[in-house]
N, C-alpha and C positions, 0 to 999 in steps of 0.2 A: 603554666599551661601555654601551649602554642597559640599565637594570635591568628593562625590560618583560618580556623572556623569563623571567627568574627569578620575577617577580611572577606571571606567567600560570601557570607550572608549580606554584608553591607554592599558588596559589589553587585550581587544579584538584585538587591533592592534599588541600587543606583540605576540599573538598567530600566527600571520601571518609573521611579520618581527620585531623581538624584537630589532635588532640593529638600524633599522630606527627610532623606537620610541625613544630610548635613544638619538640618534643623533639629531632628531628634537626638542625634549624637551630641550636638552642642548643648541642647537643653539639659540632657542627662548629666553631661560633664559639669556644667555650670551650676545647676541647682540641686543635683542629687549626689554630686561628688564622685561620680563613677571614674575610677582611676585610669581605665583603659582608653578614655577619650583624650585626644591630643588637645593641648591648650588653644591651638590655633582655631579650632572649631567652636570654641566657647566665646570668642570675641563678639562684642555687641554688634559691630557692623556686619559680621558674617551671619549672625542670627537674624538680624533685620532683613538683610538681602534674601536669605534663604526663605524666610517667612513670606515675604512678598511674592517671590517667584513660585513658591509652593502654592500659594493662593491662586495665582494665575493658572498654574497647571491643573489644580483641582477643578476650576471652571472649564477650561478648554478641553479637558479630558472627557467631559460628559456631553459634548456637542458632536454629533456625527459629522465626519469629514474634517471638521476643525481638529479633532484629536489626531487624525492621520497626518494632517499638515504639521501639527505641533511635534508629532513623533519624527517626521522627516527632518525638521529643523534640529532636533536633539540627537540625531544619529551620531554626531561627533561629540556633543556636549556630555551626554550620559557616560560613554566609555571613558572620556577624559576625567570626569568627576569621579568615576569608580576607581580609576588609576591613582588619582591624587589622594583620595580618602584612604585607599589601601596603603600607599606609601607612608602617609602620615601615621596610620595605625601601627605599621611595622616599625617605623623609626621611633615612635613614642614608647613602644613596648620593649625596645632594644632586643627584638627577637632575632634568632639566628637567620630568619628569612630576610635577605637583603631588601632594601627599599625598592631597588630596581626590579627585582623578581616579584615583589609584592605588587608593584605598579602594573607589571605585565599581566599578572594573574587577575588583578582587579579590573583592569581595562578590558581584558578578554571576556571575563565573566559578565561584566556589565554590557558589553556589546552583544553577546549571545542573548542575554535577558532582554535587551532592548529590541532585538530583531524578533524574538518570540512575541513580545508585547505588541509590536507593530503588526506582525502577521495576524495575530488573533484579532486585533482591532479592525484590520481590513476585512476579515471574514465577518465580524459582527456588523460592520457597516453595510454589508449586502442585505441585511434584514430591513424590511420596510418600516418597522416600528422603532422608536427611539429608546424604549425601556431597557432592552438588553444591553445597550451601550452604557447606560447609567449603572446597571447592576454589575457589569464587568468592571467599570471604573471603581465602584465602591469596594468590590472584592479586592482589587489591586491595592487600594489605599489601606484597607484594614490589614491586608497581608504584609505590606511594607511596615506599617506601624507596629504590628504584633511581632514580626520576626526580628526587626531591629532591636526592639525592647528586649525580647527573649535572648538575642545574641549577646547583649551586654552582661547578662547575668548567667545564662546557660548557653554558651556559644556552640557546643557540639550538637545538641538537639536542634537548635535553630538552623545550623548548617545542613543537617540531614533533611529537615523539612524544606529548606530552600532548594536543595538538590532535587528532591522529589517534585516540587512545583516546576522547576526548570525542565525536568525530563517530561513531565506531563504536558507542559506548554509546547515543547518541541513536537510531541506526538499530535497535539491538537492542530498545530500549524500544518503538519504533514497531511492530516485528514481533510483540512479545509482548503488546501492549496488549489485543488481543482475548482472549488467554488469561487475562490478569489479570482482565478484566471477567467472564469466565465463572466464574472461581474465586470472586470475591466474590459473584456471583449465587447460586452453589451454596451458599456459606456462609450467606447470608440465607435461602435456602429451607430449609436444615437447621435453622436456628434457629427458623424459623416452624413447622416440623413438630414440633420438640421442645416448643414453647410450646403447641401445640394440646391435648395431653393434660392439661396443667396447667390450661388454661382450661376444658376439659370437666369436670375434677374439681371446679373451683370452682363451675361451674354446678350440678352435681349436689348438692354440699353446700349450696348456696344454696337449691336446690329442696326 
């Protein structure tokens, strides 16, 4: 069977939480003997690093505005992780899909998934209460864990679900884009209003 569905699902998941993807793949490969997992992901140092970083992400992802800052930092990290995991999966499977093509597909899919996640989080952060942020974070975590697990045993259904979630996410970002723009415009206006008294005070002292 082609490794493409597994690559697509893992790349989609990498755009949301790359550390969880590496951790789950490594754990299944090491302790459950899943043959589709490359040995490089099963190494102890890789698993420990992925577990620690995944824990940091789980915490940061539930704090309003901290999650958006975390996403901004990972704009490069997640697509690169998606590309590397995709290349490793293709190389390990000796699939007809070249590692370079797999990396390109994995990186692109992870980037789109990351941008969708970041856009949705920016929209959620416009809400005054913190609970929607936590609920969205939990949904993302369960989706990543569930689909990566499903992809290792039933890759085609997992890829179909991941594709549907990606499409729905793009539509949600499109619907909330105007709300996000209004939010950032209000933030700039509030900053400008706070800066005016300071500027006036400086002018008076200068006079």
